[in-house]
C-alpha positions as CSV (number, residue, x, y, z in Angstrom):
1,M,0.0,0.0,0.0
2,M,1.2,3.5,-0.8
3,S,1.3,6.1,2.0
4,Q,-1.0,9.1,1.7
5,E,2.1,11.2,1.1
6,N,2.8,9.2,-2.0
7,D,-0.7,8.7,-3.2
8,P,-1.1,9.1,-7.0
9,R,-4.6,10.5,-6.3
10,E,-2.9,13.7,-5.1
11,N,-3.1,14.4,-8.8
12,A,-6.7,15.6,-9.6
13,L,-7.0,13.8,-12.9
14,L,-6.0,10.5,-11.4
15,A,-8.3,11.1,-8.5
16,A,-11.2,11.6,-10.9
17,L,-10.8,8.2,-12.7
18,P,-13.6,5.7,-12.4
19,E,-12.7,2.9,-10.0
20,A,-12.4,0.3,-12.8
21,V,-9.9,2.5,-14.7
22,W,-8.0,3.2,-11.5
23,E,-7.6,-0.5,-10.8
24,R,-6.3,-1.0,-14.4
25,W,-3.8,1.9,-14.2
26,L,-2.5,1.4,-10.6
27,P,0.0,-1.4,-11.4
28,H,1.4,0.8,-14.3
29,L,1.8,4.1,-12.4
30,E,5.4,4.7,-11.5
31,Q,6.3,7.2,-8.9
32,I,9.3,9.4,-10.0
33,P,11.2,12.3,-8.6
34,L,10.9,15.5,-10.6
35,P,14.0,17.6,-9.8
36,L,14.3,21.3,-10.7
37,G,15.3,21.7,-14.4
38,H,14.7,18.1,-15.3
39,V,13.5,17.8,-19.0
40,L,10.6,15.5,-19.6
41,Y,10.2,16.1,-23.3
42,E,12.3,17.7,-26.0
43,P,10.7,19.1,-29.2
44,G,10.2,16.4,-31.9
45,K,11.2,13.5,-29.7
46,R,8.9,10.5,-29.4
47,M,6.8,10.4,-26.2
48,A,7.1,7.1,-24.3
49,H,5.2,8.3,-21.2
50,V,2.7,10.8,-19.9
51,Y,3.3,12.5,-16.5
52,F,1.0,13.3,-13.7
53,P,2.6,15.8,-11.2
54,T,1.6,15.6,-7.6
55,T,4.0,18.0,-5.8
56,A,6.0,19.5,-8.8
57,I,5.2,22.0,-11.4
58,V,6.2,21.5,-15.1
59,S,6.6,24.3,-17.6
60,L,5.8,23.9,-21.3
61,L,8.2,26.0,-23.2
62,F,8.5,26.9,-26.9
63,V,12.1,27.0,-27.9
64,M,13.3,29.2,-30.8
65,E,16.1,28.4,-33.2
66,N,18.5,30.6,-31.4
67,G,17.9,28.8,-28.1
68,S,15.7,31.4,-26.5
69,S,12.5,30.2,-25.0
70,A,9.2,31.3,-23.5
71,E,6.7,29.5,-21.3
72,I,3.3,28.7,-22.9
73,A,1.7,26.9,-20.0
74,V,2.3,25.4,-16.5
75,V,1.1,22.0,-15.3
76,G,0.8,20.9,-11.7
77,F,-1.3,18.5,-9.6
78,E,-4.4,19.5,-11.6
79,G,-3.3,17.9,-14.8
80,L,-0.9,15.9,-16.9
81,V,2.0,16.5,-19.2
82,G,1.8,14.9,-22.7
83,I,-1.5,15.8,-24.3
84,S,0.0,15.5,-27.8
85,L,0.0,11.8,-27.4
86,F,-3.8,11.4,-27.4
87,M,-4.4,14.4,-29.6
88,G,-3.0,12.6,-32.6
89,G,0.8,13.0,-32.5
90,A,3.6,11.0,-30.9
91,S,5.7,14.1,-30.3
92,T,5.4,17.7,-29.4
93,P,7.0,21.0,-30.6
94,S,7.4,22.2,-27.1
95,R,9.9,21.4,-24.3
96,A,8.6,20.2,-20.9
97,V,10.9,21.2,-18.0
98,V,10.4,20.9,-14.2
99,Q,9.9,24.4,-12.9
100,S,9.3,23.6,-9.2
101,A,10.8,20.4,-7.8
102,G,8.7,17.6,-6.4
103,H,7.3,14.3,-7.4
104,G,4.9,12.8,-9.8
105,Y,3.8,9.6,-11.6
106,R,4.4,8.5,-15.1
107,L,2.3,6.1,-17.2
108,K,3.4,4.3,-20.4
109,A,2.0,5.8,-23.5
110,S,0.5,2.5,-24.6
111,V,-1.6,2.2,-21.4
112,L,-3.0,5.7,-21.7
113,M,-3.8,5.2,-25.4
114,N,-5.5,1.9,-24.8
115,E,-7.8,3.6,-22.3
116,F,-8.4,6.7,-24.4
117,N,-9.4,4.5,-27.4
118,R,-12.1,2.8,-25.2
119,G,-13.9,6.1,-25.2
120,G,-16.2,7.0,-22.4
121,T,-15.3,8.8,-19.1
122,V,-11.5,8.9,-19.6
123,L,-11.7,10.3,-23.1
124,H,-14.0,13.1,-22.1
125,L,-12.0,13.9,-18.9
126,L,-8.8,14.2,-21.0
127,L,-10.4,16.3,-23.7
128,R,-11.9,18.7,-21.1
129,Y,-8.4,19.0,-19.5
130,T,-7.0,19.7,-23.0
131,Q,-9.5,22.5,-23.6
132,A,-8.5,24.1,-20.3
133,L,-4.8,23.8,-21.1
134,I,-5.4,25.4,-24.5
135,T,-7.2,28.3,-22.8
136,Q,-4.1,28.8,-20.6
137,M,-1.9,28.8,-23.7
138,T,-3.9,31.2,-25.7
139,Q,-4.5,33.6,-22.7
140,T,-0.7,33.5,-22.0
141,A,0.0,34.6,-25.6
142,A,-2.5,37.5,-25.3
143,C,-1.2,38.5,-21.9
144,N,2.5,38.6,-23.1
145,R,1.5,40.8,-26.0
146,H,-0.9,43.3,-24.3
147,H,-0.1,43.5,-20.6
148,S,2.7,44.9,-18.5
149,L,5.5,42.7,-17.0
150,D,4.1,43.5,-13.6
151,Q,0.7,42.0,-14.6
152,Q,2.4,39.1,-16.3
153,L,4.4,38.3,-13.2
154,C,1.2,38.4,-11.0
155,R,-0.5,36.0,-13.4
156,W,2.4,33.7,-13.5
157,L,2.7,33.6,-9.7
158,L,-1.0,32.9,-9.3
159,L,-1.1,30.2,-11.9
160,S,1.9,28.5,-10.1
161,L,0.2,28.8,-6.7
162,D,-2.9,27.1,-8.1
163,R,-0.7,24.1,-9.0
164,L,1.0,23.7,-5.6
165,R,-0.5,23.1,-2.2
166,S,1.7,25.8,-0.7
167,N,2.2,29.6,-0.8
168,K,6.0,29.2,-1.3
169,L,7.8,28.9,-4.6
170,T,11.5,28.1,-5.2
171,M,12.4,30.1,-8.2
172,T,15.4,32.4,-9.3
173,Q,14.7,35.6,-11.1
174,E,16.7,34.4,-14.0
175,L,14.5,31.3,-14.3
176,I,11.4,33.5,-14.1
177,A,12.8,35.7,-16.8
178,N,13.4,32.7,-19.0
179,M,9.8,31.5,-18.5
180,L,8.3,34.9,-19.3
181,G,10.7,35.5,-22.2
182,V,11.9,38.8,-20.8
183,R,15.2,40.3,-19.4
184,R,16.2,39.5,-15.9
185,E,16.4,43.2,-15.0
186,G,12.7,43.5,-15.8
187,V,11.8,40.7,-13.5
188,T,14.0,42.2,-10.7
189,E,12.1,45.5,-11.0
190,A,8.7,43.9,-11.1
191,A,9.4,41.5,-8.2
192,G,10.8,44.5,-6.2
193,A,7.6,46.4,-6.8
194,L,5.5,43.5,-5.5
195,Q,7.7,43.1,-2.5
196,A,7.5,46.9,-1.8
197,A,3.7,46.5,-1.9
198,H,4.0,43.7,0.7
199,L,2.4,41.2,-1.7
200,I,5.4,38.8,-1.8
201,S,8.7,38.2,0.1
202,Y,11.6,37.3,-2.1
203,Q,15.0,36.1,-0.9
204,R,17.7,34.0,-2.5
205,G,15.4,32.2,-5.0
206,H,12.5,31.7,-2.5
207,I,9.2,33.5,-3.1
208,L,6.7,33.6,-0.3
209,V,3.2,35.0,-1.3
210,L,2.0,37.2,1.6
211,D,-1.2,38.6,0.0
212,R,-2.9,36.5,-2.6
213,D,-5.9,38.7,-2.8
214,G,-3.6,41.6,-3.5
215,L,-1.9,39.7,-6.3
216,E,-5.3,39.0,-7.9
217,Q,-6.3,42.6,-7.8
218,R,-3.0,43.6,-9.3
219,S,-3.1,41.0,-12.1
220,C,-4.8,41.5,-15.4
221,E,-8.0,39.7,-16.4
222,C,-6.0,36.8,-17.9
223,Y,-5.6,34.9,-14.7
224,G,-9.3,35.0,-14.0
225,V,-10.1,33.8,-17.5
226,V,-7.8,30.8,-17.1
227,K,-9.0,29.9,-13.6
228,A,-12.7,30.1,-14.6
229,E,-12.1,27.7,-17.4
230,Y,-10.3,25.2,-15.3
231,D,-13.0,25.4,-12.6
232,R,-15.7,25.0,-15.2
233,L,-14.2,22.0,-17.0
234,L,-12.4,20.0,-14.3
235,P,-13.2,18.4,-11.0
236,K,-12.0,20.5,-8.0
237,P,-9.0,18.9,-6.2
238,E,-10.8,19.1,-2.8
239,A,-13.6,17.0,-4.2
240,T,-11.3,14.3,-5.5
241,K,-9.8,13.2,-2.2
């Protein structure tokens, strides 16, 4: 038996599986560490597994030819990494990198596809999750084009918090800059402004959110759009335990 600490159903999608599916999947779920910076997928590489984070956050990044990158979405305990597998492709044009260290579970691609092709509850659950993730991707693109770095940082912090059961993030300003596709100096200035407003505390790569409501008020509408779509389409984590 797994301890509660290592329970795969800390992941909301796994927790929402019908009991019959859960029993089929359980022998195939492999708990793995997800250390900071670990790459799960590279662009164009064949996908052998899908990943269900429980205590980690994974960033999906689009990488340019010159090596620069920008984050297009984040995935935590609410979802899975590897939607391209069941959306008709065996590879993805994005890179998946662990943004916040923790643990998760992986499942062989063949097991997931066998279940997906059965249709029914699992197919609809995964498609609803995909719609929510696409909403996050499109809203991120709009936010990065139309809103200030200060607002983008607030959105990013809030989305990250929604994917952790904590108000603490371990993240350097350089890594945040890479995720947002901006210069580090801009992140330093924006983070300093949030700290001066007593919304966050930042020290040596550790971010502590002091006032979540204040962050939401300071953020643009993009965070609310994404959160509303996840709430509409997916089971709430609290209801899955």
